[in-house]
C-alpha positions as CSV (number, residue, x, y, z in Angstrom):
1,M,22.0,-13.9,28.3
2,K,20.8,-10.1,27.8
3,Y,21.4,-7.9,31.2
4,I,19.3,-4.8,31.8
5,C,21.7,-2.5,33.4
6,G,20.1,0.7,35.6
7,I,22.2,3.7,35.6
8,D,21.3,6.7,38.1
9,E,23.0,9.9,40.1
10,A,22.8,11.8,43.5
11,G,24.0,15.1,43.5
12,R,22.9,17.1,40.7
13,G,21.2,20.0,43.1
14,P,23.9,20.3,46.0
15,L,26.2,23.8,45.9
16,A,29.1,21.4,46.8
17,G,30.8,18.3,46.4
18,P,30.8,15.6,43.3
19,V,27.9,14.3,41.3
20,T,27.9,10.5,41.7
21,A,26.4,7.6,39.6
22,S,26.0,3.9,39.6
23,A,25.3,1.4,37.3
24,V,23.6,-1.9,38.3
25,V,23.1,-5.1,37.2
26,L,21.0,-7.3,38.9
27,P,20.2,-11.1,39.2
28,D,16.4,-12.4,38.4
29,D,16.2,-13.6,42.0
30,F,17.4,-10.4,43.6
31,P,15.5,-9.6,46.4
32,I,13.3,-6.2,45.1
33,E,11.4,-5.5,48.2
34,I,14.5,-4.2,49.8
35,L,14.5,-1.5,46.5
36,A,13.1,2.1,46.1
37,D,13.6,5.7,45.3
38,S,16.8,6.3,47.3
39,K,15.4,9.8,48.4
40,K,12.5,7.6,49.5
41,L,14.4,5.7,52.4
42,S,15.5,6.2,55.3
43,K,19.4,6.2,55.5
44,S,19.4,3.0,57.7
45,N,17.6,1.2,54.7
46,R,19.5,2.8,52.5
47,L,22.5,1.3,54.0
48,K,21.2,-2.4,54.2
49,A,20.1,-2.4,50.9
50,E,23.6,-1.1,49.6
51,M,25.2,-3.8,51.4
52,I,22.9,-6.6,49.8
53,I,23.2,-4.9,46.5
54,K,26.9,-5.0,46.7
55,E,27.0,-8.7,47.8
56,L,24.3,-9.9,45.2
57,A,24.5,-7.9,42.3
58,I,25.8,-9.2,38.9
59,A,28.3,-5.9,38.5
60,W,27.8,-2.7,39.7
61,S,30.0,0.2,40.1
62,V,29.9,4.3,41.2
63,A,31.7,7.0,39.5
64,W,32.1,10.7,39.9
65,A,32.7,14.1,38.4
66,A,34.3,16.4,40.9
67,P,33.7,20.2,41.4
68,A,35.9,21.4,38.9
69,T,34.3,19.3,36.2
70,I,30.3,20.5,37.0
71,D,32.4,24.0,36.7
72,S,33.8,23.9,33.7
73,V,31.1,21.6,31.8
74,N,28.0,22.2,33.7
75,I,25.9,20.0,35.9
76,H,23.9,18.4,32.9
77,K,27.1,17.1,30.8
78,A,28.8,16.1,34.1
79,T,26.3,13.9,35.2
80,L,26.2,12.4,31.7
81,I,29.8,12.3,31.7
82,T,29.4,10.3,35.1
83,M,26.7,8.0,34.3
84,K,28.9,6.9,31.2
85,R,32.4,6.6,33.2
86,A,29.6,4.3,35.7
87,F,29.0,1.8,32.4
88,E,32.4,2.0,31.6
89,K,33.4,0.7,34.9
90,L,31.4,-2.6,34.5
91,P,33.3,-5.9,33.3
92,S,33.5,-6.2,29.6
93,W,31.3,-9.7,29.7
94,V,28.7,-7.2,31.3
95,K,29.0,-4.3,28.8
96,D,28.7,-6.4,25.8
97,N,25.6,-8.5,26.7
98,C,23.5,-5.6,28.5
99,E,20.8,-2.5,27.5
100,V,21.0,0.2,29.8
101,I,18.2,2.3,31.5
102,V,18.7,5.4,32.7
103,D,17.1,7.5,35.4
104,G,15.7,10.9,33.3
105,K,14.9,12.1,30.3
106,Y,19.0,11.8,28.8
107,T,21.0,9.2,28.3
108,P,24.9,9.1,28.4
109,A,27.0,8.5,25.0
110,I,27.4,4.6,25.4
111,D,27.9,2.0,22.6
112,V,24.8,-0.2,23.8
113,P,21.3,0.3,23.2
114,T,20.0,3.0,25.8
115,A,16.7,4.1,27.0
116,A,15.9,7.1,29.5
117,V,13.0,6.8,31.7
118,I,11.9,9.5,33.7
119,R,11.3,8.9,37.1
120,G,12.6,5.5,36.9
121,D,14.2,5.6,40.3
122,S,10.5,4.7,41.3
123,L,9.7,1.9,38.6
124,I,12.7,0.0,37.4
125,H,14.5,-1.7,39.9
126,E,18.3,-1.8,38.4
127,I,17.9,2.0,38.8
128,M,16.6,1.8,42.2
129,A,19.8,-0.1,43.1
130,A,22.1,2.3,41.3
131,S,20.1,5.5,43.0
132,I,21.1,4.0,46.7
133,L,24.5,3.2,45.5
134,A,25.1,6.5,44.1
135,K,23.2,8.1,47.2
136,T,25.0,6.2,49.7
137,A,28.4,6.7,48.1
138,R,27.9,10.4,48.0
139,D,26.6,11.0,50.9
140,L,29.4,8.5,52.9
141,W,32.3,11.3,50.7
142,M,30.0,14.1,52.3
143,E,30.4,13.2,55.8
144,K,34.0,12.2,55.3
145,I,35.3,15.5,53.8
146,S,33.4,17.8,56.7
147,K,36.4,16.4,58.8
148,I,38.4,18.7,56.6
149,Y,36.1,21.4,55.9
150,P,34.2,21.5,59.4
151,E,33.0,25.0,59.2
152,W,30.4,24.5,56.2
153,G,28.3,21.3,57.8
154,F,28.7,18.6,55.4
155,E,27.8,16.1,57.4
156,K,24.4,17.3,57.9
157,H,23.3,18.5,54.8
158,K,25.6,17.0,52.0
159,G,26.3,20.2,50.1
160,Y,22.1,20.9,49.2
161,P,21.2,24.2,49.4
162,T,19.8,24.0,53.1
163,K,19.2,27.7,54.5
164,E,21.8,26.9,57.2
165,H,24.5,25.8,54.3
166,R,23.4,29.4,52.8
167,L,24.7,30.8,56.3
168,K,27.8,29.4,56.6
169,C,28.8,30.1,52.8
170,H,28.0,33.7,53.5
171,E,30.0,33.3,57.0
172,F,32.7,31.5,55.7
173,G,32.8,31.9,52.2
174,I,33.2,28.8,49.5
175,S,34.8,26.0,50.3
176,P,37.3,24.4,47.6
177,I,34.9,21.5,47.3
178,H,32.0,24.1,45.7
179,R,30.9,24.6,42.5
180,K,31.7,27.9,41.7
181,S,29.0,28.4,39.0
182,F,26.3,27.6,41.1
183,S,24.7,30.4,42.8
184,I,24.6,30.5,46.6
185,G,22.1,32.9,47.0
186,S,20.2,34.3,49.9
187,F,20.7,32.2,52.8
188,T,16.6,33.5,53.7
189,D,15.9,31.2,50.8
190,N,14.2,27.7,51.5
């Protein structure tokens, strides 16, 4: 049996924190009505969907690339590395019997048939599920790390370049989890 593995990422655009990717294989009878692009779901609906995905998926995984990796190779390469890590964390019996569909324009270097689909997180259920798992995992990580670095308010903006976040960076400088290769920019930008 051939499986479809959807892969998506969360956290390409933030100034701080990791980039996160998830790989998900869904069964044919999965309740697809709970799925959507993670950015279009409320936090509560994402969390409900996350629980159902983790319970019912044939296989799922989440992987990370730290800010230091992002700084050393760039965000594009770090994202592809993270997507490959997510795929590699799946069980062998799934990896050996699947095709991968990735959200976006580029695919990670993995040894199975792989395709990229622009806006796949709005079109393909497995990618929608991966989008949800990647975003909920990254958001939770940013909420937890905000207790260590409360000055920056990561629990609110999750590291994205909001006006508030930029103001905090100008006030406190950058934290150990900021991406040094990213520009903080002017705090008057939106």
